[in-house]
NUNULUM-630579 format. One line per 8 residues: for each residue x, y, z of N, C-alpha, C. Coordinates in nm, 2 decimals, always signed. Each point is the difference from the previous one (the first is absolute). Layout:
BEGIN
X/Y/Z/X/Y/Z/X/Y/Z; ...
// end
This chain:
BEGIN
+0.10/-0.11/+0.00/-0.10/+0.11/-0.01/+0.07/+0.13/+0.00; -0.04/+0.10/-0.07/+0.08/+0.14/+0.00/-0.05/+0.06/+0.13; +0.12/+0.06/+0.06/-0.04/+0.09/+0.16/-0.05/+0.10/-0.05; -0.09/+0.05/+0.07/-0.07/+0.14/-0.02/+0.10/+0.09/-0.03; -0.04/+0.11/-0.10/+0.09/+0.10/+0.04/+0.00/+0.10/+0.12; +0.10/+0.08/+0.03/+0.03/+0.08/+0.14/-0.08/+0.15/-0.07; -0.11/+0.01/+0.09/-0.09/+0.17/-0.02/+0.14/+0.08/-0.05; -0.06/+0.11/-0.11/+0.10/+0.11/+0.01/+0.05/+0.09/+0.16
-0.13/+0.02/+0.02/-0.02/+0.07/+0.14/+0.12/-0.11/+0.11; +0.01/-0.07/+0.01/+0.10/-0.10/+0.05/+0.14/+0.05/+0.00; +0.06/-0.02/-0.15/+0.10/+0.03/-0.08/+0.01/+0.15/+0.07; -0.07/+0.08/-0.05/-0.01/+0.16/+0.04/+0.08/+0.02/+0.13; -0.12/-0.05/+0.12/+0.08/-0.02/+0.10/+0.12/-0.05/+0.06; +0.05/-0.10/-0.05/+0.08/-0.09/+0.01/+0.14/+0.09/-0.07; -0.03/+0.09/-0.06/+0.13/+0.09/-0.05/+0.08/-0.09/-0.11; -0.08/-0.09/-0.09/+0.06/-0.04/-0.13/+0.04/+0.06/-0.12
+0.10/+0.00/-0.02/+0.04/+0.11/-0.14/-0.08/-0.01/-0.09; +0.00/+0.13/-0.08/-0.08/-0.03/-0.09/+0.11/-0.06/-0.15; -0.12/-0.11/-0.06/+0.10/-0.07/-0.07/-0.03/+0.07/-0.18; +0.05/-0.02/-0.05/-0.02/+0.05/-0.15/+0.06/-0.12/-0.10; -0.07/+0.01/-0.11/+0.00/-0.11/-0.10/+0.16/+0.08/-0.13; +0.00/-0.10/-0.06/+0.10/+0.08/-0.07/-0.01/+0.13/-0.08; -0.10/+0.02/-0.02/-0.04/+0.13/-0.05/-0.02/+0.11/+0.07; +0.01/-0.04/+0.11/-0.01/+0.14/+0.13/-0.15/-0.02/+0.06
-0.06/-0.10/-0.06/-0.14/+0.02/+0.06/-0.01/-0.03/+0.15; -0.10/+0.01/+0.05/-0.04/+0.00/+0.20/-0.08/-0.13/-0.03; +0.05/-0.12/+0.06/-0.06/-0.12/+0.03/+0.01/-0.03/+0.11; -0.07/-0.12/+0.03/-0.01/-0.10/+0.14/+0.12/+0.00/+0.04; +0.01/+0.00/+0.15/+0.15/-0.08/+0.01/+0.04/-0.16/-0.03; -0.12/-0.05/-0.02/+0.04/-0.14/-0.06/+0.00/+0.00/-0.16; +0.04/+0.13/-0.05/+0.01/+0.00/-0.14/-0.16/-0.02/-0.07; -0.09/-0.05/+0.07/-0.13/+0.01/-0.12/-0.02/+0.13/-0.03
-0.11/+0.00/-0.11/-0.01/+0.15/-0.07/-0.13/+0.11/+0.09; -0.09/-0.12/+0.05/-0.11/+0.07/+0.13/-0.03/-0.09/+0.10; -0.08/+0.03/+0.09/-0.07/-0.10/+0.09/-0.12/+0.01/-0.11; -0.03/-0.16/+0.05/-0.12/-0.11/-0.09/-0.10/+0.00/+0.08; -0.02/+0.08/+0.04/-0.11/-0.03/+0.12/-0.05/+0.16/+0.10; -0.12/-0.01/+0.00/-0.04/+0.14/+0.07/-0.12/+0.02/-0.09; -0.04/+0.06/-0.11/-0.19/+0.00/-0.04/-0.04/-0.17/-0.02; -0.10/+0.02/+0.04/-0.08/-0.13/-0.03/-0.02/-0.02/-0.15
+0.04/-0.13/-0.05/-0.10/-0.04/-0.13/-0.05/-0.09/+0.06; -0.07/+0.00/+0.07/-0.10/-0.16/+0.02/-0.13/-0.03/-0.12; +0.01/-0.09/-0.05/-0.09/-0.05/-0.07/+0.06/+0.05/-0.17; +0.07/+0.06/+0.01/+0.11/+0.01/-0.15/+0.02/-0.14/-0.05; +0.04/-0.01/-0.13/+0.07/-0.08/-0.07/+0.16/+0.00/+0.05; +0.08/-0.07/+0.07/+0.11/+0.04/+0.01/+0.10/-0.12/-0.05; +0.13/+0.03/-0.02/+0.11/-0.06/-0.03/+0.11/-0.02/+0.09; +0.06/-0.09/+0.09/+0.07/+0.00/+0.10/-0.07/+0.11/+0.09
-0.11/+0.02/+0.03/-0.04/+0.07/+0.10/+0.00/+0.14/-0.02; +0.02/+0.02/-0.14/+0.00/+0.12/-0.01/-0.09/+0.05/-0.14; -0.04/+0.11/+0.05/-0.11/+0.05/-0.15/+0.02/-0.01/-0.12; -0.09/-0.04/-0.08/+0.06/+0.02/-0.15/+0.01/+0.16/-0.06; +0.09/+0.05/-0.05/+0.00/+0.14/-0.05/+0.01/+0.03/-0.15; -0.05/+0.10/-0.03/-0.03/+0.02/-0.16/+0.03/+0.15/-0.04; +0.12/-0.02/-0.04/+0.07/+0.11/-0.06/-0.01/+0.06/-0.13; -0.10/+0.15/-0.01/-0.01/+0.12/-0.08/+0.09/-0.01/-0.07
+0.07/+0.01/-0.14/+0.12/+0.08/-0.01/+0.14/-0.07/+0.03; +0.01/-0.15/+0.01/+0.12/-0.09/+0.00/+0.10/+0.05/-0.08; +0.03/+0.03/-0.10/+0.06/+0.00/-0.11/+0.09/+0.11/+0.00; -0.06/+0.14/+0.09/+0.07/+0.12/+0.01/+0.10/+0.00/+0.10; +0.08/+0.12/+0.00/+0.12/+0.03/+0.08/-0.02/-0.05/+0.12; -0.11/+0.08/+0.05/-0.03/-0.09/+0.15/-0.08/-0.15/+0.01; -0.09/+0.01/-0.11/-0.05/-0.15/+0.03/+0.08/-0.13/+0.01; +0.13/+0.06/-0.10/+0.09/-0.14/+0.00/+0.08/-0.01/+0.15
+0.00/+0.09/+0.03/+0.09/-0.04/+0.16/-0.12/-0.02/+0.06; -0.11/+0.04/+0.00/-0.14/-0.06/+0.14/+0.01/-0.16/-0.04; +0.04/-0.06/-0.12/-0.05/-0.11/-0.05/+0.06/-0.11/+0.04; +0.17/+0.04/+0.00/+0.10/-0.02/+0.09/-0.01/+0.01/+0.13; -0.04/+0.09/+0.03/+0.01/-0.04/+0.13/-0.09/-0.07/+0.11; -0.10/-0.01/-0.10/-0.14/-0.09/+0.05/+0.08/-0.14/-0.01; +0.03/-0.04/-0.12/+0.05/-0.12/-0.04/+0.10/-0.08/+0.15; +0.07/+0.10/-0.01/+0.18/+0.00/+0.12/-0.14/-0.02/+0.11
-0.09/+0.03/+0.05/-0.10/+0.00/+0.12/-0.11/-0.11/+0.01; +0.04/-0.10/-0.15/-0.06/-0.07/+0.03/-0.19/-0.01/+0.00; -0.02/+0.08/-0.05/-0.16/+0.02/-0.07/-0.01/-0.04/-0.13; -0.11/-0.04/+0.03/-0.09/-0.02/-0.17/-0.05/+0.09/-0.07; +0.07/+0.07/-0.10/-0.07/+0.08/-0.09/-0.03/+0.04/-0.13; -0.08/+0.08/+0.00/-0.07/+0.02/-0.15/+0.06/+0.11/-0.10; +0.06/+0.00/-0.09/+0.10/+0.10/-0.02/-0.09/+0.08/-0.14; -0.09/+0.05/+0.01/-0.07/+0.10/-0.10/+0.06/+0.06/-0.10
-0.01/+0.03/-0.14/+0.11/+0.08/-0.05/-0.07/+0.00/-0.14; +0.01/+0.04/-0.07/-0.02/+0.08/-0.13/+0.06/-0.04/-0.12; +0.14/+0.00/+0.00/+0.12/+0.04/-0.11/+0.07/-0.15/+0.04; -0.04/-0.04/-0.09/+0.06/-0.13/-0.06/+0.14/+0.00/+0.01; +0.05/+0.09/-0.10/+0.18/+0.04/-0.01/+0.03/+0.00/+0.18; -0.06/+0.09/+0.04/+0.07/+0.00/+0.15/+0.01/-0.12/+0.08; -0.17/-0.06/+0.01/+0.03/-0.10/+0.03/+0.10/-0.15/-0.02; +0.05/-0.01/-0.13/+0.12/-0.01/-0.03/+0.09/-0.02/+0.04
+0.01/+0.15/+0.00/+0.14/+0.08/+0.07/+0.05/-0.04/+0.10; -0.12/-0.02/+0.11/-0.03/-0.08/+0.11/+0.04/-0.13/+0.05; -0.04/-0.04/-0.11/+0.03/-0.19/+0.03/-0.10/-0.02/+0.06; -0.14/+0.08/+0.01/-0.11/-0.07/+0.10/-0.06/-0.14/-0.10; +0.00/-0.04/+0.10/-0.07/-0.14/-0.05/-0.12/-0.09/+0.13; -0.06/-0.08/-0.03/-0.13/-0.05/+0.07/+0.15/-0.12/+0.07; -0.01/+0.02/+0.17/+0.10/-0.05/+0.05/-0.06/-0.06/+0.12; +0.04/-0.14/+0.04/-0.06/-0.07/+0.14/+0.06/-0.05/+0.09
+0.08/+0.03/+0.07/+0.08/-0.05/+0.11/-0.05/-0.04/+0.18; +0.08/-0.04/+0.02/-0.05/-0.04/+0.20/+0.05/+0.17/+0.05; +0.06/+0.07/-0.02/+0.02/+0.13/+0.06/-0.07/+0.10/-0.09; -0.04/+0.01/-0.11/-0.04/+0.08/-0.04/-0.13/-0.01/-0.16; -0.07/+0.05/-0.03/-0.08/+0.05/-0.08/+0.00/+0.08/-0.13; -0.01/+0.00/-0.12/+0.00/+0.11/-0.10/-0.13/-0.03/-0.13; -0.11/+0.08/+0.02/-0.07/-0.03/-0.10/+0.00/+0.11/-0.11; +0.04/+0.00/-0.10/+0.02/+0.13/-0.11/-0.20/+0.05/-0.03
+0.01/+0.12/-0.02/-0.16/+0.03/-0.04/+0.01/+0.10/-0.12; -0.03/-0.06/-0.13/+0.05/+0.08/-0.10/-0.13/+0.14/-0.04; +0.06/+0.07/-0.08/-0.15/+0.09/-0.02/-0.06/+0.05/+0.15; +0.09/+0.05/+0.08/-0.04/+0.08/+0.10/-0.05/+0.15/+0.02; -0.08/+0.06/-0.10/+0.04/+0.09/+0.00/-0.08/+0.12/+0.12; +0.04/+0.07/+0.06/-0.04/+0.04/+0.10/-0.08/+0.13/-0.08; -0.10/+0.00/-0.04/-0.05/+0.13/-0.09/-0.15/+0.02/+0.00; -0.08/+0.08/-0.02/-0.14/+0.02/+0.02/-0.07/-0.10/-0.06
-0.10/-0.06/+0.10/-0.10/-0.06/-0.09/+0.03/-0.12/+0.07; +0.11/-0.04/+0.09/+0.04/-0.19/-0.03/-0.04/-0.01/+0.10; -0.10/-0.01/+0.11/-0.01/-0.03/+0.14/-0.04/-0.16/+0.00; -0.06/-0.02/-0.10/-0.04/-0.14/+0.01/+0.06/-0.11/-0.06; +0.13/+0.06/-0.11/+0.11/-0.09/-0.07/+0.11/+0.02/+0.14; +0.03/+0.10/+0.06/+0.10/-0.02/+0.11/-0.06/-0.07/+0.13; -0.12/+0.04/+0.02/-0.04/-0.11/+0.12/+0.01/-0.16/-0.05; +0.01/-0.05/-0.14/-0.01/-0.15/-0.02/+0.17/+0.00/+0.02
+0.10/+0.07/-0.02/+0.12/+0.00/+0.00/+0.08/+0.00/+0.10; -0.08/+0.05/+0.06/+0.05/+0.01/+0.18/+0.01/-0.14/+0.07; -0.11/-0.07/-0.09/+0.00/-0.16/+0.09/-0.03/-0.01/+0.15; +0.08/-0.08/+0.09/-0.01/+0.00/+0.12/+0.13/+0.04/+0.09; +0.03/+0.13/-0.04/+0.09/+0.08/+0.04/-0.08/+0.13/+0.14; +0.07/-0.01/+0.09/-0.08/+0.05/+0.09/+0.07/+0.14/+0.05; +0.11/+0.04/-0.08/+0.07/+0.08/-0.03/+0.03/+0.09/-0.08; -0.04/+0.14/-0.04/+0.05/+0.07/-0.11/+0.12/+0.07/+0.03
+0.07/-0.04/-0.12/+0.12/+0.09/+0.03/-0.01/+0.12/-0.13; -0.03/+0.16/-0.03/+0.00/+0.03/-0.11/+0.09/+0.09/-0.02; +0.05/-0.02/-0.10/+0.18/+0.13/-0.01/-0.03/+0.00/-0.18; -0.09/-0.01/-0.02/-0.06/+0.06/-0.14/+0.00/+0.12/-0.05; -0.01/+0.08/-0.12/+0.06/+0.14/+0.02/+0.03/+0.04/-0.12; -0.05/+0.10/-0.05/+0.04/+0.09/-0.16/+0.16/+0.00/+0.05; +0.10/+0.01/-0.13/+0.05/+0.03/+0.02/+0.09/+0.09/-0.12; +0.02/+0.14/+0.01/+0.01/+0.06/-0.11/+0.20/+0.01/-0.03
+0.02/-0.11/-0.01/+0.15/-0.06/-0.06/-0.03/-0.03/-0.14; +0.12/+0.01/-0.07/-0.01/-0.09/-0.17/+0.02/-0.12/+0.03; -0.10/-0.08/-0.08/+0.10/-0.14/+0.03/-0.01/-0.05/-0.15; +0.13/-0.04/-0.04/+0.01/-0.05/-0.14/-0.07/-0.12/-0.04; -0.12/-0.06/+0.04/-0.06/-0.12/-0.02/-0.14/+0.05/-0.03; -0.01/+0.15/+0.08/-0.15/+0.03/+0.04/-0.04/+0.17/-0.02; +0.10/-0.01/-0.11/+0.01/+0.15/-0.03/-0.16/+0.11/+0.03; -0.10/-0.07/-0.06/-0.11/+0.07/-0.02/-0.11/+0.02/+0.12
+0.11/-0.06/+0.12/-0.09/+0.03/+0.12/+0.12/+0.16/+0.10; +0.10/+0.08/-0.13/+0.07/+0.06/+0.06/-0.08/+0.12/-0.01; -0.01/+0.11/+0.07/-0.07/+0.14/+0.05/-0.13/-0.01/-0.06; -0.10/-0.14/+0.05/-0.12/-0.03/+0.00/-0.03/+0.07/+0.09; -0.09/+0.11/+0.04/-0.06/+0.07/+0.14/-0.12/-0.07/+0.01; -0.06/-0.06/-0.06/-0.13/-0.09/+0.03/+0.05/-0.12/+0.10; +0.09/-0.05/+0.05/+0.05/-0.12/+0.05/-0.01/+0.03/+0.18; +0.04/+0.11/+0.01/-0.06/+0.02/+0.15/-0.13/-0.07/+0.01
-0.09/+0.08/-0.04/-0.14/+0.00/+0.07/-0.05/-0.12/-0.04; +0.05/-0.12/-0.13/-0.05/-0.11/-0.03/+0.04/-0.13/+0.13; +0.13/+0.09/+0.02/+0.12/-0.13/+0.07/-0.05/+0.05/+0.14; +0.09/+0.12/+0.04/+0.00/+0.01/+0.15/-0.13/+0.02/+0.04; -0.08/+0.05/-0.07/-0.17/+0.04/+0.10/-0.07/-0.10/-0.07; -0.05/-0.02/-0.13/-0.07/-0.06/-0.02/+0.05/-0.15/+0.04; +0.07/-0.06/-0.05/+0.06/-0.15/-0.02/+0.02/+0.01/+0.17; +0.08/+0.06/+0.08/+0.02/-0.02/+0.13/-0.18/+0.00/+0.10
-0.11/+0.04/-0.06/-0.14/+0.00/+0.04/-0.04/-0.13/-0.01; +0.02/-0.06/-0.13/-0.02/-0.13/-0.02/+0.02/-0.11/+0.05; +0.17/+0.03/+0.02/+0.07/-0.14/+0.07/-0.07/+0.03/+0.18; -0.01/+0.12/+0.05/-0.08/+0.01/+0.15/-0.13/-0.07/-0.04; -0.08/+0.00/-0.06/-0.15/-0.06/-0.03/+0.00/-0.14/-0.04; +0.13/-0.05/-0.06/+0.03/-0.14/-0.01/+0.04/-0.04/+0.14; +0.08/+0.08/+0.07/+0.03/-0.07/+0.08/-0.14/-0.04/+0.15; -0.07/+0.14/-0.01/-0.10/-0.03/+0.08/-0.07/-0.13/-0.04
-0.03/-0.01/-0.11/-0.10/-0.10/-0.07/+0.07/-0.12/+0.01; +0.14/-0.03/+0.01/+0.06/-0.14/+0.07/+0.03/-0.02/+0.14; -0.03/+0.11/+0.07/+0.01/-0.07/+0.17/+0.13/+0.04/+0.04; +0.08/+0.09/-0.08/+0.14/+0.02/+0.08/+0.00/+0.09/+0.11; +0.14/-0.07/+0.07/+0.01/+0.06/+0.11/+0.06/+0.09/+0.03; +0.14/+0.06/-0.10/+0.07/+0.10/+0.02/+0.05/+0.06/-0.16; -0.05/+0.15/-0.01/+0.05/+0.06/-0.10/+0.08/+0.07/+0.01; +0.16/-0.01/-0.07/+0.12/+0.09/+0.04/+0.00/+0.08/-0.16
+0.03/+0.11/+0.02/-0.02/+0.12/-0.13/+0.11/+0.09/+0.02; +0.07/-0.01/-0.08/+0.14/+0.08/-0.02/-0.06/+0.16/-0.14; +0.00/+0.08/+0.09/-0.03/+0.12/-0.03/+0.11/+0.11/+0.00; +0.02/+0.12/+0.05/+0.08/+0.11/-0.02/-0.01/+0.08/+0.11; +0.09/+0.09/+0.05/+0.01/+0.08/+0.03/-0.07/+0.11/-0.08; -0.03/+0.12/+0.08/-0.02/+0.10/-0.09/-0.23/-0.03/-0.05; -0.05/-0.11/+0.06/-0.10/+0.01/-0.06/-0.09/+0.04/+0.02; +0.01/+0.03/+0.14/-0.10/+0.10/+0.07/+0.00/+0.16/-0.06
+0.10/+0.03/-0.02/+0.04/+0.15/-0.04/-0.08/+0.11/+0.00; -0.11/-0.04/-0.11/-0.09/+0.10/+0.03/-0.02/+0.01/+0.15; -0.02/-0.06/+0.04/-0.12/+0.05/+0.17/+0.12/+0.03/+0.06; +0.14/+0.03/-0.04/+0.06/+0.05/+0.07/+0.05/+0.17/+0.02; -0.06/+0.05/-0.07/+0.00/+0.16/-0.04/+0.08/+0.05/-0.11; +0.01/+0.08/-0.07/+0.09/+0.08/-0.12/+0.16/-0.03/+0.00; +0.07/-0.03/+0.14/+0.10/-0.02/+0.04/+0.02/-0.13/-0.07; -0.04/-0.12/+0.01/-0.01/-0.12/-0.06/-0.04/-0.03/-0.13
-0.14/+0.07/-0.02/-0.07/-0.06/-0.12/+0.07/+0.14/-0.13; +0.05/+0.10/+0.05/+0.04/+0.11/-0.11/+0.19/-0.05/-0.04; +0.04/-0.09/+0.07/+0.16/-0.04/+0.02/+0.04/-0.07/-0.09; +0.09/+0.03/-0.11/+0.08/-0.08/-0.09/+0.00/-0.16/+0.01; +0.01/-0.02/+0.16/+0.01/-0.14/-0.01/-0.14/-0.06/+0.00; -0.08/+0.04/+0.04/-0.20/-0.06/-0.06/+0.03/+0.04/-0.13; +0.00/+0.12/-0.07/-0.06/+0.04/-0.13/+0.08/-0.11/-0.10; +0.12/+0.02/+0.03/+0.09/-0.08/-0.13/-0.09/-0.19/+0.03
+0.02/-0.06/+0.07/-0.02/-0.11/+0.07/-0.14/-0.02/-0.03; -0.09/+0.10/+0.00/-0.17/-0.04/-0.01/-0.04/+0.04/-0.17; +0.14/+0.08/-0.06/-0.05/+0.02/-0.14/-0.01/-0.13/-0.07; +0.04/-0.08/+0.00/+0.01/-0.16/-0.06/-0.18/-0.02/+0.02; -0.08/-0.01/-0.07/-0.14/-0.02/+0.00/-0.05/+0.02/+0.16; +0.06/+0.07/+0.05/-0.09/+0.07/+0.14/+0.04/-0.17/+0.12; +0.12/-0.04/-0.03/+0.00/-0.14/+0.08/-0.02/+0.00/+0.11; +0.04/+0.14/+0.09/+0.00/+0.00/+0.16/-0.16/+0.03/+0.01
-0.05/+0.06/-0.07/-0.11/+0.03/+0.04/-0.11/-0.19/+0.01; +0.05/-0.06/-0.15/-0.06/-0.13/-0.02/+0.01/-0.09/+0.15; +0.15/+0.01/+0.01/+0.06/-0.11/+0.10/-0.11/+0.08/+0.16; +0.00/+0.10/+0.01/-0.10/+0.04/+0.13/-0.14/-0.06/+0.02; -0.05/+0.00/-0.16/-0.13/+0.03/+0.02/-0.03/-0.21/+0.02; +0.10/-0.09/-0.04/+0.02/-0.13/+0.04/+0.00/-0.01/+0.11; +0.10/+0.06/+0.06/+0.04/+0.00/+0.15/-0.13/+0.01/+0.09; -0.09/+0.09/-0.04/-0.11/+0.04/+0.08/-0.10/-0.12/-0.02
-0.02/-0.07/-0.14/-0.07/-0.08/-0.01/+0.03/-0.12/+0.04; +0.14/-0.02/+0.05/+0.00/-0.16/+0.06/+0.00/+0.04/+0.16; +0.03/+0.12/+0.07/-0.04/+0.04/+0.14/-0.14/+0.00/+0.01; -0.11/+0.00/-0.09/-0.17/-0.02/+0.00/-0.03/-0.14/-0.01; +0.13/-0.07/-0.07/-0.04/-0.12/-0.02/-0.07/-0.12/+0.07; +0.04/+0.00/+0.13/-0.02/-0.08/+0.15/+0.14/-0.11/-0.05; +0.05/+0.01/-0.04/+0.13/-0.14/-0.01/+0.09/+0.15/+0.08; +0.08/-0.16/+0.02/+0.12/+0.04/+0.09/+0.09/+0.05/-0.06
+0.08/+0.14/+0.00/+0.09/+0.03/-0.08/+0.13/+0.07/+0.07; +0.09/-0.01/-0.08/+0.16/+0.07/+0.03/+0.00/+0.06/-0.14; -0.01/+0.15/-0.01/+0.03/+0.07/-0.06/+0.18/+0.09/+0.01; +0.09/-0.04/-0.12/+0.09/+0.05/+0.06/+0.05/+0.09/-0.11; +0.05/+0.10/+0.00/+0.02/+0.12/-0.03/+0.15/+0.04/-0.06; +0.07/-0.12/-0.05/+0.17/+0.07/+0.00/+0.04/+0.13/-0.08; +0.12/+0.04/+0.06/+0.05/+0.12/-0.11/+0.04/-0.07/-0.11; +0.05/+0.11/-0.07/+0.06/-0.09/-0.14/+0.06/-0.10/-0.01
-0.03/-0.12/-0.06/+0.11/-0.18/+0.02/+0.08/+0.03/-0.13; +0.13/-0.07/+0.09/+0.10/-0.02/-0.06/+0.05/-0.16/-0.01; +0.07/-0.01/-0.10/+0.08/-0.17/-0.01/+0.11/-0.03/+0.08; +0.04/+0.11/+0.08/+0.15/+0.02/+0.08/-0.04/-0.06/+0.10; +0.09/-0.07/+0.07/+0.00/-0.09/+0.11/-0.03/+0.08/+0.13; -0.06/-0.05/+0.10/-0.02/+0.09/+0.12/+0.12/+0.03/+0.06; +0.14/-0.10/-0.02/+0.06/+0.02/+0.10/+0.11/+0.13/-0.08; -0.05/+0.05/-0.10/+0.05/+0.10/-0.07/-0.08/+0.12/-0.04
-0.11/-0.02/+0.05/-0.10/+0.10/+0.03/-0.02/+0.10/+0.15; -0.02/-0.12/+0.08/-0.02/+0.03/+0.17/-0.09/-0.08/+0.01; -0.01/+0.01/+0.14/-0.12/-0.05/+0.11/-0.17/-0.03/-0.06; -0.10/-0.03/+0.01/-0.11/+0.00/-0.01/-0.05/+0.10/+0.08; -0.12/+0.06/-0.01/-0.05/+0.07/+0.14/-0.13/-0.01/-0.07; -0.09/+0.00/+0.12/-0.15/+0.00/-0.05/-0.07/+0.17/+0.10; -0.05/+0.07/-0.06/-0.09/+0.14/+0.00/-0.15/-0.04/-0.01; -0.04/+0.12/+0.07/-0.15/+0.02/+0.02/-0.02/+0.03/-0.14
-0.15/-0.04/-0.06/-0.02/+0.11/-0.10/+0.00/+0.13/-0.03; +0.03/+0.03/-0.12/-0.03/+0.14/-0.06/+0.10/+0.06/+0.09; +0.16/-0.06/+0.04/+0.06/+0.05/+0.07/+0.14/+0.03/-0.10; +0.03/-0.09/-0.09/+0.09/+0.02/-0.10/-0.02/+0.04/-0.16; +0.04/+0.13/+0.00/-0.01/+0.07/-0.10/+0.09/+0.03/-0.11; +0.08/-0.09/-0.03/+0.10/+0.00/-0.06/+0.09/+0.17/-0.05; +0.04/+0.05/+0.14/+0.09/+0.07/+0.08/+0.14/-0.05/+0.01; +0.07/+0.11/-0.02/+0.12/+0.01/+0.06/+0.00/-0.02/+0.15
-0.05/+0.03/+0.08/-0.07/+0.00/+0.13/-0.06/-0.15/+0.05; -0.02/-0.11/-0.13/-0.04/-0.09/+0.07/+0.10/-0.10/+0.03; -0.05/-0.08/+0.10/+0.15/-0.07/+0.04/+0.05/-0.11/-0.08; -0.08/-0.01/-0.15/+0.09/-0.06/-0.11/-0.12/+0.00/-0.10; +0.07/+0.03/-0.13/-0.04/+0.00/-0.14/-0.05/-0.13/-0.13; +0.05/-0.12/+0.11/+0.03/-0.09/-0.10/-0.04/-0.15/+0.08; -0.05/-0.10/-0.06/-0.02/-0.17/+0.09/+0.03/-0.04/-0.11; +0.09/-0.15/+0.06/+0.02/-0.05/-0.07/-0.12/-0.15/-0.03
+0.00/-0.02/-0.12/-0.12/-0.10/-0.02/+0.04/-0.12/+0.08; +0.08/-0.03/+0.06/+0.05/-0.10/+0.07/-0.08/+0.00/+0.13; -0.01/+0.13/+0.03/-0.03/+0.03/+0.15/-0.16/-0.04/+0.01; -0.06/+0.06/-0.12/-0.13/+0.04/-0.04/-0.04/-0.13/+0.03; +0.04/-0.10/-0.09/-0.04/-0.17/-0.02/+0.00/-0.06/+0.14; +0.12/+0.01/+0.07/-0.03/-0.02/+0.16/-0.08/+0.05/+0.07; -0.07/+0.09/-0.01/-0.08/+0.10/+0.08/-0.13/-0.06/-0.05; -0.05/-0.06/-0.11/-0.11/-0.06/-0.08/-0.04/-0.11/+0.09
+0.11/-0.11/+0.02/+0.03/-0.09/+0.04/-0.07/-0.02/+0.15; +0.07/+0.12/+0.03/-0.02/+0.00/+0.22/-0.11/+0.06/+0.01; -0.10/+0.06/-0.14/-0.16/+0.03/+0.04/-0.06/-0.09/-0.02; +0.02/-0.10/+0.00/-0.11/-0.14/-0.05/-0.02/-0.05/+0.13; +0.11/-0.02/+0.09/-0.04/-0.05/+0.12/+0.00/+0.13/+0.13; +0.07/+0.08/-0.02/+0.02/+0.11/+0.13/-0.14/+0.07/-0.01; -0.04/+0.03/+0.15/-0.14/+0.00/-0.01/+0.08/+0.17/+0.05; +0.09/+0.06/-0.03/+0.00/+0.14/+0.03/-0.01/+0.05/-0.11
-0.01/-0.07/-0.10/-0.04/+0.04/-0.15/-0.13/+0.01/-0.07; -0.06/-0.06/+0.10/-0.17/+0.01/-0.02/-0.08/+0.12/-0.01; -0.06/+0.00/-0.09/-0.06/+0.15/-0.03/+0.07/+0.09/+0.02; +0.14/+0.03/-0.09/+0.09/+0.12/+0.05/+0.07/+0.03/-0.14; +0.02/+0.14/+0.01/+0.06/+0.05/-0.12/+0.09/+0.06/+0.02; +0.16/-0.08/-0.04/+0.09/+0.07/+0.03/+0.15/-0.02/-0.11; +0.01/+0.13/+0.02/+0.14/+0.04/-0.07/+0.10/-0.04/+0.01; +0.11/-0.04/-0.08/+0.14/-0.04/+0.00/+0.11/+0.09/-0.07
+0.07/-0.02/+0.08/+0.13/+0.06/-0.06/+0.17/-0.02/+0.00; +0.05/-0.03/-0.06/+0.19/-0.06/+0.07/+0.03/+0.10/+0.05; +0.07/+0.01/+0.12/+0.06/+0.13/+0.05/+0.16/-0.04/-0.02; +0.04/+0.07/-0.06/+0.19/+0.04/-0.03/+0.01/-0.02/+0.11; +0.16/-0.09/-0.01/+0.08/+0.00/+0.11/-0.07/-0.06/+0.18; -0.13/-0.04/-0.03/-0.06/-0.05/+0.15/+0.00/-0.15/-0.03; -0.01/-0.05/+0.07/-0.02/-0.12/+0.05/-0.15/-0.07/-0.04; -0.07/-0.10/-0.02/-0.16/-0.03/-0.03/-0.03/+0.02/+0.13
-0.14/+0.05/-0.01/-0.07/-0.04/+0.12/-0.06/-0.13/+0.05; +0.05/+0.02/+0.15/+0.01/-0.19/+0.05/-0.12/-0.07/-0.06; -0.03/-0.11/+0.02/-0.12/-0.05/-0.04/-0.12/+0.01/+0.07; +0.03/-0.02/+0.12/-0.08/+0.00/+0.10/-0.07/+0.14/-0.01; +0.05/+0.15/-0.02/-0.05/+0.10/-0.04/-0.10/+0.04/-0.12; +0.01/-0.10/-0.08/-0.02/+0.01/-0.17/-0.16/+0.04/+0.03; -0.08/+0.07/-0.10/-0.10/+0.09/+0.04/-0.04/+0.11/+0.08; +0.10/-0.03/+0.15/-0.04/+0.13/+0.09/-0.03/+0.14/-0.05
+0.13/+0.04/-0.11/+0.00/+0.11/-0.03/-0.13/+0.06/-0.08; -0.05/-0.10/-0.08/-0.13/+0.05/-0.05/-0.10/-0.03/+0.09; -0.01/-0.06/+0.15/-0.12/-0.05/+0.06/-0.04/+0.16/+0.06; +0.08/+0.09/+0.00/+0.00/+0.10/+0.07/-0.12/+0.11/-0.04; -0.06/-0.02/-0.14/-0.08/+0.05/-0.07/-0.15/-0.07/+0.00; +0.06/-0.10/+0.08/-0.12/-0.16/-0.04/-0.15/+0.04/+0.10
// end
């Protein structure tokens, strides 16, 4: 039998040193990625005692990191994707082992009017991790999507709403959504809504407005949610960017006065995993950044900085 994992609070009280993985992320003292206990998934379909996970946007820069971390964590995951080329690049295949399961879900379009199809694609997953979103970057294999200002409304707003509706229809127990800082900028006064940071970012199809409306839709859905608002994400490893820090909603403004202005996608991925079981992440909006030249927030204190506003 496997010995039960020591609670984080006990680790903290005993002064156990914070352990980092090779990329500089804060992991558990035993090296595991998270505590796999806390929130109850009673009645859900389980794999090795863990809920099954659906990842929307699994082939993106963040999504591929989330998938890898979930596989390392021993989950059964559904990888939703729409781009067969990216799926092939990631070598995603249907895999079944004693330690993890991976099921690929093609034609997973997180777009307007697809709630019924999405509900079928969720299968028996009880957690949805939504990292799908419109990207205004040039892709040589999909040049037609570059500068398409209709994508934020189709994907970030109506597509996210459709996925939320699908999750409700399937009885999903947890919905984790990656949004962005400044989404609530219009409610924070002209200092924010008229700032270059908000205006320039939102210029792409009102993407921040779309994400904010999707956030509010999720909050009103009745689902247990975690909304993560990262500062602009980067592929740099955490050890080269700084330590992860959790901030309350509407506190990061993409200004020089902020504690940080970039975050590693690897850190965001780990926060998504932690939110699956951590009760502190329940029905919470958290803003994330990496702080240069600072060690990561200790795992026993994760989400505390965001809870100040809850």
